[in-house]
N, C-alpha and C positions, 0 to 999 in steps of 0.2 A: 504493500500500500504506500502511495506517495505521501511523504510528510511535507507539511507546509511550514515555512519558516520566514521570518523577517530578519533582514540584516541591516543594521544601522550603519550609515556611512558618514564619515567626516569629510567636508569639502577639502580637496587638495589645494584649491586656489580660488580666490575671489577676483573676477575679471571686471567688476562693475566700473572701475575707474578707466578701463581700457576700451570699453564698448560705448561710451557716451558719444552720441551722434552717429552711431553705426548700428547695423542689424547683423545678427549672426547668420551666415549662409550655411556653413558646415564646420565640423571639427573632426580631426583625424589624428591618428598616431602614426608617426613616421618609423622607418626602419631603425632610426637612432633612439627610439623610445621618447623623443620629445613630442609635445602636443602642438598641433598646428590648427589655428582657428582662423577661418576665412570670414572677413567682415566686409560689408558694403554700406555706402552712405545712404542708399535708398533701394529697397527691393523693387526690381523692375516689374511692371504690370504684365499680366499674362494676356496673350492674344485671345480676344473674345472671352476673357475671364477664365480660360481653360488651358491654353497651350503655352508652354514656356518659350519665350523668345530666345533665339540663338544670339542675336545681336540687338542692342538697344538703340533707340533713337537718340538718346542723350548720353553723353559720356559720364561715367561714374568713377568715384574714388573707392578703391578697395584697400583693405588693410589686412596684412597677415600677422597675427599675434602668435609668437612662438613661446611656449612655456616649457622650460627645461627643469632639471633637478634644482638648480640654484640660480636661474636667471629667467628674465622675461624680456623679449625684444619685440619691437613693432616695426613693420615695414609698410609704409604707404605706397600704393601703386596708383598713379594718377591717370586721368583721361583715358579710361578703358571703356570701349563700346561693346566688348564681348561679355556675354552673360556667363560668368564662371560659377561652378558649383563644387569644385574639388581643389584642394591644395595638398601637395606632397613635397618633401625634401628630395633633392637630387644631388648625389655625390657630395653632400655636406656643405657645398658652397653655392647652391642654386635652388630655386623653387619652381615647381611645375604647377601651373594653374590650368585647369581644364573645364570647358563647358560641356554639359551633358548633351546639348543639342548642337547640330550643325546642319546647314542646308546644302543640298546639291542642286546646281542649276544646269550644268552640262559637263561633258567630260573634261573640259578645260577650266571650269569655274565651280568652285565649291569652297566652303568656309573651313579654315584650319582652326580646330578647337583646342589644340594643345599649345600652350605658350610657356616657354622656358625663360625665366628671369634670373638675373644675378641678384645678389643681396643688397644692391643699391636700387632695385626696382627697374633696371634697364632690360628691355626685351632683347633676348639673344637669338631665339629661334622659334618658328611656328611649325607645327606638324598636324597632320590629320589623324585622329584617333577614332573616327566613326561617330555616327549619331546614336542617341539612345543609351548613353552610358549610365548604368545603375550604380556601379561601384568602381573605384580605382585605387590601387596601391602600388607603390614603387619599392622594389627590393633594394638591398644594399648595393648590388652590382649595377643598378640603374635600369633593370628591366621594369617596364611599365605594364602592369596587368590591368585589363579592363574587362568588366562583366557588363552585359547589356540587358536592358529590359525589353519587353515584347516589341515595341516600335523600332528599336534598334536591330532586333533579330529579323523581323518581317518587313520592315521598311516604312518610312514616312519622311516628311520634310524633303521630298524629291528623290529619295533614295529607292529606286526600283530594284536595285541589286545591292542591298545594304551590306556595308562592311562588317557590321556586327552579327551577321547571320550565324556564325559558329557559336555565339553566346558568350565565349570567353576567348580572349586574344592576349598574347604577350608581344610587346613592342620594344624596339630600341629607341634611343633618343632622336634618331634620324627619321622616325616614323615608319620604319621597316618592320614587318611582322617577323618575329622570332619563332613563334609557334601559335597554333590555334586549336581549339577543341574539335575533335572529330569523333569522339566516343559517346559523349553524353548528348541526349536529345533535349537541348535547352530551348525552352520557349521564353524563359525569363530567368536570368541569373540573380536569384534573390540575395545571395550573400557570398562574400569573398574574404578569405583570410590568408594573406601571404606571410607565412611564418618565417621563411628564409628563402634564399635563392633556389634551394633544392626541395622545398617543402611547401606546397601550395594546396589550399583547400577551397572548395566552393560547394554551394548548395543551390538547387535549381528547381524550377517549376517546369513540367507538371509532375515529374516522378517523385519530387521531394527527396531525392537521394543526396547524400553527402559524399563528396568525391575528394580523393587525395591524389595529387600529382607529385610523385617523389622520384627524382632521378629518372624522369621520362616514363616511369611506370604509373598507371592509374588504377586505383581501387575504388569500389563503390560500396557504400554502407547505407543502411536504412535507419535513420534516427527515430522514426515513428512520430515525426512532427510535421504538420502541414502549415505552410505559409510563414515560416520563420524568416525574419529579415536580418539575422546575424547570429554568430556563434564565436566562442573562443575555446581554446584547447590547451590543456597541459597534461603531459604524460598520457594516461588512458582516460582522462576525464574531459567532459565537455560541458559548456554552459550555453544553452540556446535560448533566444527569446521564444516564447511559447506559441507564436504564430498568430493566425487570423484572429483579430479581436482581443488578443492577449499579449500584445507586444511589450507591455509594461511588467510582465511577469516572466520568470526565467526557469527553465528546466535544467536540473543538474543530472547529468547522465554519465554512465561509464560504458566504455567500448565493450563489445561482446554482445550482450543482449540489448544494449542501449535502452534499458528500462529506466524510466524516470524515477530517481531516488528521492529528490527533494523538489518542491515547487517554491521558488524564492521570490520575495518582493523586497526591493531596496527602499529604505526610508532615510530621511534626514535626521539631524540631531533632535528635532522636535517630534519625531515619530511619524511624520507625514510621508506618504508615498512620494518618491522622487518622480516628478513629471518631466520626462526628457524626450523631446522629439529629435534633439541633436545628439547623435550617438556614433560611436565607431567601435569596431571589433577587430583587434589585431593581436595575433599570437595568443597569449594568455591574459590579455588585458581588455577590459570593457571600459570605454570612455562615455561618460554621461555629462551633459551640460544642461543644468536646470536654472533658467534665468541667468543670474550672474555667477553661479557656482559651478565649478568643475570638479567632477568626481572620477576617480579611477578605481576599478575593481580588479584585483588580482585573483585569478582563479586558484592559484596555489594556496592563497590565504583561505579561500573558501573551503578548499579540500582539507586543510589543517583543522579548520573549525568544525566541519561537519563529519569528518571521518576519524576523528581522534577517539 
């Protein structure tokens, strides 16, 4: 029988002073374990109130807030008309900003949605990473992993032959494909976790399988969860968000049977459930941003608490 438990978290960092005048777009964990928060001065309106713009009519100011173990840095990036959704570090001295959407006009004209900046905010390179990106993580050696949602797999925004059709692709910084999925029938890559250059995990619709690419070999597992949007892993243990309608609750599983052992809800110091739509899952760490507070959950700590 699954046990229910609440785990109280203390905020790792208060970002209130850094986000004044900005809105949070996304937050992610880099290969270097630093936290990268992407901010924009004003959220772009959606087309017809529904569709995300790839480029905006007005230029915007973005800011990348980097939170490390003993430092915080801010990098403003001015006069940007591309609608960015992801930020990741690249080779310790650059930042990759990527828009989830990009439009195709003809074989000689399409938008480049991957932008490489130096740490002074100077644009160095633009590459095409495909439309409909659901998740993006960069490994230590600079491999860019992209998972695609259904519009990226089946096509939209002018892409009759969508780049994201495989559902999962690995790129180099020149925008060249290193590898792409050919085994999993991905309609929507719901979750991606790049643990290392040689250990990549993903989870997809509609089979709801968990897959591991390790040294070019792929294995499939059934975690028994439908519609999860993220997971972390440590040793033989996993923490999944519980899927459709239950993204704020988490299932603690162990490989083998993948039977849910604990149902976990995270609370703040006042005992209130942490409400976080800004999240990231990387290696054994879960990142939660609730208003101005940043929380990090280490799976190994949960294992120590629940399995002792």
